[in-house]
C-alpha positions in Angstrom: -43.6 -95.4 -113.8 -41.9 -96.5 -110.5 -41.3 -93.7 -108.0 -44.0 -91.6 -109.6 -46.4 -89.8 -107.2 -49.1 -87.3 -107.2 -47.4 -85.3 -104.5 -43.9 -85.3 -103.1 -43.3 -83.6 -99.7 -39.7 -82.6 -99.0 -39.0 -82.5 -95.3 -40.8 -84.1 -92.3 -40.9 -81.4 -89.7 -44.1 -79.8 -88.6 -44.7 -78.5 -92.2 -44.2 -81.9 -93.8 -46.2 -83.7 -91.2 -49.1 -81.2 -91.6 -49.0 -81.6 -95.3 -49.1 -85.4 -95.1 -52.1 -85.3 -92.8 -54.1 -82.8 -94.9 -53.5 -84.8 -98.0 -54.7 -88.0 -96.3 -57.8 -86.1 -95.0 -58.7 -85.2 -98.6 -58.2 -88.7 -99.7 -55.0 -88.0 -101.6 -52.8 -90.9 -100.7 -50.4 -91.2 -103.6 -47.7 -89.1 -101.9 -44.2 -89.6 -100.6 -42.2 -87.7 -98.0 -38.5 -87.3 -98.4 -36.4 -86.7 -95.4 -32.7 -86.1 -95.4 -32.1 -87.0 -91.7 -32.1 -90.5 -90.4 -35.5 -90.1 -88.8 -38.6 -87.9 -89.2 -39.1 -84.8 -87.0 -37.3 -81.9 -88.6 -36.1 -79.1 -86.4 -36.9 -80.8 -83.1 -35.2 -84.0 -84.3 -32.0 -82.2 -85.4 -31.7 -79.7 -82.6 -30.8 -81.7 -79.5 -28.4 -79.1 -77.9 -28.5 -78.9 -74.0 -31.4 -76.6 -72.9 -33.4 -76.7 -76.1 -36.8 -75.4 -75.5 -39.6 -73.7 -77.5 -40.3 -70.0 -77.0 -44.0 -70.1 -77.7 -46.5 -71.6 -75.3 -46.7 -75.4 -76.0 -50.6 -75.3 -76.3 -50.1 -73.0 -79.4 -47.0 -74.8 -80.6 -49.0 -77.8 -81.8 -51.5 -78.5 -84.6 -55.0 -76.9 -84.1 -56.6 -80.3 -85.0 -54.3 -82.3 -82.7 -54.2 -81.1 -79.0 -51.8 -82.8 -76.6 -51.2 -83.4 -72.9 -48.3 -81.0 -72.5 -46.4 -81.2 -69.2 -45.1 -77.6 -69.2 -46.2 -74.1 -70.4 -43.1 -74.1 -72.6 -42.2 -77.6 -73.9 -38.6 -78.8 -74.0 -37.1 -80.4 -77.0 -37.7 -84.0 -76.0 -41.4 -83.4 -75.4 -41.9 -81.6 -78.7 -40.2 -84.5 -80.5 -42.4 -86.9 -78.6 -45.4 -84.9 -79.8 -44.3 -85.0 -83.4 -43.7 -88.8 -83.2 -47.1 -89.2 -81.6 -48.7 -87.4 -84.6 -46.6 -89.2 -87.2 -47.7 -92.6 -85.8 -51.4 -91.6 -85.3 -51.7 -90.7 -89.0 -49.4 -93.5 -90.2 -46.9 -91.2 -92.0 -43.9 -93.4 -91.5 -45.1 -95.7 -94.2 -45.2 -92.6 -96.5 -41.6 -91.5 -95.8 -38.1 -92.3 -97.0 -35.4 -91.1 -94.6 -31.7 -90.5 -95.3 -32.9 -89.1 -98.7 -31.4 -85.7 -99.5 -32.9 -83.8 -102.5 -30.2 -82.3 -104.7 -32.3 -81.0 -107.7 -35.9 -80.3 -108.8 -36.6 -79.9 -112.5 -40.0 -79.3 -114.2 -40.6 -81.6 -117.2 -42.8 -79.6 -119.7 -43.7 -82.7 -121.7 -45.2 -84.6 -118.8 -46.2 -81.5 -116.7 -44.5 -82.9 -113.6 -41.4 -82.5 -111.5 -38.3 -84.6 -111.6 -36.7 -85.1 -108.2 -33.0 -86.0 -107.9 -31.4 -87.2 -104.7 -27.9 -87.5 -103.3 -28.2 -91.3 -103.3 -28.8 -91.3 -107.0 -32.5 -92.4 -106.7 -34.9 -90.4 -108.9 -38.6 -89.6 -108.4 -41.4 -87.7 -110.2 -44.4 -86.0 -109.0 -47.2 -83.7 -110.3 -46.9 -81.5 -107.3 -44.0 -80.7 -104.9 -44.5 -79.4 -101.4 -41.2 -78.1 -100.2 -41.2 -78.3 -96.3 -37.5 -78.2 -95.7 -37.9 -75.3 -93.3 -36.5 -71.8 -93.1 -34.2 -72.6 -90.3 -32.5 -75.8 -91.5 -29.3 -74.6 -93.0 -26.7 -73.9 -90.3 -24.6 -70.8 -90.7 -20.9 -71.1 -89.8 -18.9 -67.9 -90.5 -15.7 -68.3 -92.4 -13.3 -67.3 -89.6 -9.6 -67.0 -90.4 -7.5 -69.9 -89.2 -10.5 -72.2 -88.5 -8.8 -75.0 -90.4 -5.9 -74.7 -87.9 -8.0 -75.3 -84.8 -7.3 -78.8 -83.3 -10.1 -78.8 -80.8 -13.7 -79.8 -81.3 -16.2 -77.7 -83.1 -20.0 -78.1 -83.5 -22.9 -76.1 -84.7 -25.8 -75.8 -82.2 -28.1 -77.6 -84.7 -25.7 -80.5 -85.0 -24.8 -81.2 -81.4 -22.3 -84.0 -80.9 -23.4 -85.8 -77.7 -20.4 -88.1 -77.9 -18.1 -85.2 -76.9 -17.8 -84.6 -73.1 -17.5 -81.0 -72.4 -17.2 -81.4 -68.6 -14.2 -79.6 -67.1 -13.2 -78.3 -70.5 -12.6 -74.8 -71.8 -15.6 -74.0 -74.0 -16.3 -71.1 -76.3 -19.8 -70.2 -77.5 -19.9 -67.9 -80.5 -23.3 -66.1 -80.5 -25.7 -64.9 -77.9 -29.1 -65.3 -79.5 -31.9 -67.9 -79.2 -29.9 -71.1 -79.1 -26.9 -69.6 -77.3 -29.0 -68.4 -74.3 -30.3 -71.9 -73.8 -27.0 -73.7 -74.3 -25.0 -71.4 -72.0 -27.0 -71.9 -68.8 -27.2 -75.7 -69.4 -23.5 -76.3 -69.7 -21.9 -73.5 -67.6 -22.1 -75.4 -64.3 -20.1 -78.3 -65.7 -17.4 -76.7 -67.8 -14.0 -75.3 -66.6 -14.2 -71.9 -68.4 -16.9 -70.7 -70.6 -16.3 -67.7 -73.0 -19.1 -66.1 -74.9 -18.5 -64.0 -78.0 -21.4 -61.6 -78.4 -21.6 -59.6 -81.6 -24.7 -57.8 -80.7 -26.8 -57.8 -77.5 -30.4 -59.1 -77.6 -33.4 -58.0 -75.7 -34.3 -60.8 -73.2 -37.5 -61.0 -71.2 -38.2 -63.5 -68.4 -39.8 -66.8 -69.6 -43.1 -67.4 -67.7 -42.5 -71.1 -67.7 -43.7 -73.7 -65.2 -44.9 -77.3 -65.0 -48.7 -77.6 -65.6 -50.5 -78.9 -62.6 -52.2 -82.3 -62.5 -55.5 -80.5 -62.1 -54.9 -78.4 -65.3 -53.8 -81.4 -67.3 -56.8 -83.5 -66.1 -59.2 -80.7 -66.9 -57.8 -80.3 -70.4 -58.1 -84.1 -71.0 -61.7 -84.4 -69.6 -62.9 -81.1 -71.1 -61.1 -80.5 -74.5 -63.4 -77.5 -75.2 -61.7 -75.7 -72.2 -58.2 -76.5 -73.7 -59.4 -75.2 -77.1 -60.7 -72.0 -75.5 -57.5 -71.6 -73.5 -55.5 -72.0 -76.8 -57.6 -69.4 -78.5 -57.1 -67.0 -75.6 -53.3 -67.4 -75.9 -53.5 -66.9 -79.7 -55.5 -63.6 -79.3 -53.1 -62.3 -76.6 -50.1 -63.0 -78.8 -51.8 -61.7 -81.9 -52.3 -58.3 -80.2 -48.5 -57.8 -80.3 -48.8 -57.1 -84.0 -50.1 -53.6 -83.0 -46.7 -52.9 -81.4 -44.5 -54.5 -84.1 -46.3 -52.9 -87.0 -48.5 -50.0 -86.1 -47.6 -48.6 -82.6 -43.8 -49.0 -82.1 -43.9 -46.8 -79.1 -45.7 -49.6 -77.2 -42.4 -51.5 -77.5 -40.7 -49.0 -75.4 -42.9 -50.1 -72.5 -41.7 -53.7 -72.9 -38.2 -52.4 -73.4 -38.4 -50.9 -69.9 -39.1 -54.4 -68.6 -36.1 -55.7 -70.4 -33.8 -53.0 -69.0 -35.1 -53.7 -65.4 -34.6 -57.4 -65.9 -30.9 -56.7 -66.7 -30.5 -54.4 -63.6 -32.2 -56.8 -61.3 -30.1 -59.8 -62.3 -26.7 -58.8 -63.8 -24.4 -57.7 -60.9 -21.6 -56.0 -62.7 -22.2 -52.4 -64.2 -19.9 -52.9 -67.1 -21.6 -56.2 -67.9 -25.0 -54.6 -67.7 -23.9 -52.1 -70.4 -22.5 -55.0 -72.6 -25.8 -56.9 -72.6 -28.1 -53.9 -73.1 -29.0 -53.6 -76.9 -28.7 -50.2 -78.7 -31.8 -50.7 -80.8 -35.5 -50.7 -80.2 -36.9 -53.9 -78.7 -38.6 -56.0 -81.4 -36.1 -55.0 -84.2 -34.4 -58.3 -83.7 -36.1 -61.4 -82.2 -37.2 -60.9 -78.6 -35.7 -63.8 -76.5 -37.1 -65.5 -73.4 -34.9 -66.8 -70.6 -34.9 -66.9 -66.8 -31.4 -68.3 -66.5 -29.1 -66.6 -69.0 -28.4 -63.4 -67.2 -27.8 -65.3 -63.8 -25.3 -67.5 -65.6 -23.2 -64.5 -66.6 -22.6 -63.8 -62.9 -20.8 -67.1 -62.6 -17.0 -66.8 -61.9 -16.2 -69.3 -64.8 -18.2 -67.3 -67.4 -16.8 -64.4 -69.4 -18.8 -62.4 -72.0 -16.8 -60.6 -74.7 -18.5 -58.0 -76.9 -17.7 -56.7 -80.4 -14.7 -54.8 -78.9 -13.1 -58.1 -78.2 -14.3 -59.8 -81.4 -12.6 -62.8 -83.1 -9.5 -62.0 -85.0 -8.5 -65.6 -85.9 -8.5 -69.1 -84.8 -5.2 -70.8 -83.6 -4.4 -74.4 -83.0 -5.6 -74.3 -79.4 -8.1 -71.4 -79.3 -9.1 -68.0 -80.5 -7.2 -64.6 -80.8 -9.3 -61.5 -80.3 -8.9 -58.2 -82.0 -7.8 -56.5 -78.8 -5.0 -59.0 -78.3 -6.5 -61.7 -76.0 -6.0 -65.4 -76.5 -8.9 -67.7 -75.4 -7.9 -71.3 -75.0 -10.7 -73.7 -76.2 -11.2 -77.4 -76.2 -14.7 -77.0 -77.7 -16.1 -74.2 -79.9 -19.9 -74.1 -80.3 -21.2 -72.1 -83.2 -24.5 -70.7 -82.1 -24.5 -68.6 -85.2 -27.9 -69.2 -86.5 -29.1 -70.2 -90.0 -29.2 -69.0 -93.6 -32.8 -67.9 -93.5 -33.2 -64.8 -95.7 -30.8 -65.8 -98.4 -31.0 -69.6 -98.8 -34.8 -70.4 -98.7 -34.1 -73.4 -101.0 -30.6 -74.8 -101.0 -30.8 -77.1 -104.1 -31.2 -76.2 -107.7 -34.8 -75.7 -108.9 -35.5 -75.4 -112.6 -39.0 -74.4 -113.6 -40.8 -73.6 -116.7 -38.7 -72.5 -119.7 -35.6 -73.5 -117.8 -36.1 -70.6 -115.4 -34.0 -71.3 -112.2 -35.0 -70.3 -108.7 -31.8 -68.3 -108.6 -32.9 -66.3 -111.6 -36.3 -65.7 -110.2 -34.8 -64.6 -106.8 -31.8 -62.7 -108.3 -32.5 -59.7 -106.0 -34.2 -61.4 -103.1 -36.6 -64.3 -102.4 -40.3 -63.7 -102.8 -43.5 -65.6 -103.3 -47.3 -65.2 -103.4 -48.6 -66.0 -99.9 -45.0 -67.1 -99.2 -46.1 -70.3 -101.1 -45.9 -70.1 -104.9 -43.6 -68.4 -107.4 -44.3 -67.5 -111.1 -42.7 -69.9 -113.6 -42.7 -72.7 -111.1 -46.0 -74.5 -111.7 -47.3 -77.1 -109.1 -44.5 -76.1 -106.7 -45.4 -75.0 -103.2 -43.2 -73.7 -100.4 -44.1 -74.1 -96.7 -42.5 -71.5 -94.4 -41.5 -69.7 -97.7 -40.5 -66.0 -98.0 -42.2 -63.6 -95.6 -44.2 -66.2 -93.6 -42.2 -65.7 -90.4 -43.9 -64.1 -87.4 -42.3 -62.3 -84.5 -45.3 -62.6 -82.2 -46.9 -66.1 -82.4 -46.5 -69.7 -83.4 -45.2 -70.5 -86.9 -47.5 -73.6 -87.1 -50.6 -71.5 -87.6 -49.0 -70.0 -90.7 -48.1 -73.5 -92.0 -51.8 -74.6 -91.5 -53.0 -71.5 -93.4 -50.6 -72.1 -96.3 -51.8 -75.7 -96.5 -55.4 -74.5 -97.0 -54.3 -72.7 -100.1 -52.2 -75.7 -101.3 -54.9 -78.3 -100.7 -57.4 -76.1 -102.5 -55.1 -75.8 -105.5 -54.5 -79.5 -105.6 -58.3 -80.2 -105.4 -59.1 -77.8 -108.2 -56.5 -79.5 -110.3 -57.9 -82.9 -109.7 -61.6 -82.0 -110.1 -61.1 -79.9 -113.3 -58.4 -82.1 -114.8 -55.9 -79.3 -115.0 -52.3 -80.2 -115.7 -50.6 -77.3 -114.0 -51.4 -74.3 -111.7 -49.1 -71.3 -111.7 -49.6 -68.0 -110.0 -49.6 -65.0 -112.3 -46.6 -62.8 -112.1 -48.7 -59.6 -111.8 -50.5 -61.1 -108.8 -47.3 -62.2 -107.1 -45.8 -58.8 -107.7 -48.7 -56.9 -106.4 -48.8 -59.1 -103.2 -45.1 -58.6 -102.5 -45.3 -54.8 -103.2 -48.0 -54.7 -100.5 -45.8 -56.7 -98.0 -42.7 -54.6 -98.5 -44.8 -51.4 -98.1 -46.2 -52.7 -94.8 -42.8 -54.0 -93.7 -41.2 -50.5 -94.3 -43.3 -49.3 -91.4 -42.4 -52.2 -89.1 -40.0 -52.2 -86.2 -37.9 -54.8 -88.1 -37.0 -52.1 -90.6 -37.2 -49.0 -88.5 -35.9 -50.2 -85.1 -32.2 -49.3 -85.7 -30.7 -52.8 -86.3 -29.8 -55.2 -89.0 -30.9 -58.8 -88.5 -31.2 -62.3 -90.0 -34.7 -61.2 -91.1 -33.0 -59.2 -93.9 -30.8 -59.9 -96.9 -27.4 -58.3 -97.2 -29.2 -55.5 -99.0 -31.6 -54.9 -96.2 -34.6 -56.4 -97.8 -36.9 -58.2 -95.3 -37.6 -61.5 -96.9 -38.5 -63.3 -93.7 -41.3 -61.6 -91.7 -45.0 -61.3 -92.3 -46.1 -57.8 -91.2 -49.8 -58.3 -90.7 -52.3 -60.2 -88.4 -52.0 -63.9 -89.1 -55.8 -64.2 -89.3 -55.6 -61.9 -92.4 -53.0 -64.3 -93.9 -55.4 -67.3 -93.2 -58.3 -65.4 -94.9 -56.1 -64.8 -97.9 -55.1 -68.5 -98.1 -58.7 -69.7 -97.9 -59.7 -67.5 -100.7 -58.1 -69.5 -103.6 -58.9 -67.7 -106.9 -58.3 -69.6 -110.2 -58.4 -66.3 -112.0 -55.1 -65.3 -110.3 -53.4 -68.3 -111.8 -52.2 -69.6 -115.2 -54.2 -72.8 -115.7 -53.1 -75.4 -118.3 
């Protein structure tokens, strides 16, 4: 059959790229990558907003098997995209990809033991295995503000930045004050007329220890790759130690919180503003942010920060009215309002065995075994699935671990001529009971905040509460007896 593959990978960000490489390394070449955007690259192709930069050291925000000559300690968006393109071309993955191809439905065919893939363009595919690598932070969240349809100015989400719009000397509103916002705001503030920030909740922000790598450092890493590998391992172990604070010794976070409080006092001039930007929850409960230039930007005369006491009431034709009676004129409104991460892990219909839908399976909240596979959905694997997020280290390590499990499953299927592999419900339930028990002790659940890590009901479906080397060990230990084999 045309368009029939052994494996279809949905998405071409870091997860999809790694999946394609590992399949090739195992001699599995009958696969296809489907990418909804015009080009491959995922998050770092889509997110091109001013100031975009990674918040994990570059040397760790790369594949373990593919080191790179990074120019900075923390890479900027254009360099990360350059790296992904370098890897894509080195492993000849463009020939395996179809871009501008948005998946609209997955349906398991019992008679053929494979998956039918429908796309927005009407082209259909089939595959024995599906690896969903569409990413946990790929669906922009734009709140349904009253009157938004009346606004005649320009609007854009941070993940869909429109570079054709000139914001210079314009009145700009940024809604949000988290990871994307604190990068955008310093980048555009010197060029706009007036910049107003709507902050719903303050976030803990620590200085970013960023700098350009010296020529000596870069030459050393190139000539002696073992030194670069050792340095990467050192960074990994340093970051891994943070699990102790997040999970087991929350009091340690109070020490880091003191640093955050001092950072505010040292940089923010106005006492009232200091109070506005100081969070009322334990550091770590929400994502800890890194920035050297956000707080200084708040001191600019053309920048105003409004907190929840001056929240948005409604949009008007030329701006925003606040709940305390102000009217903010705006030529551009930037939604730095994050993504649907905990609720919308997969955004298209997925129909598994016995016509079970993913909505049925996740009626209460998203869950999976190793964040990777779900009962009643044979031969379907999720990269960056439920509870694979980390608050302390690079997500790429988790992706690589998941792929060890996935590749082992596919190899077992091929060698033993199985038709399908499906995790047992009892195994998946036991695993997630363990996770939720561990999460209940974590700062994400006990630190006094609500966050995008949680569903509306307060269930944490996003974070992994243990050391990542334990996750890797679990993924390496593929056990056929824990699965339904047909």
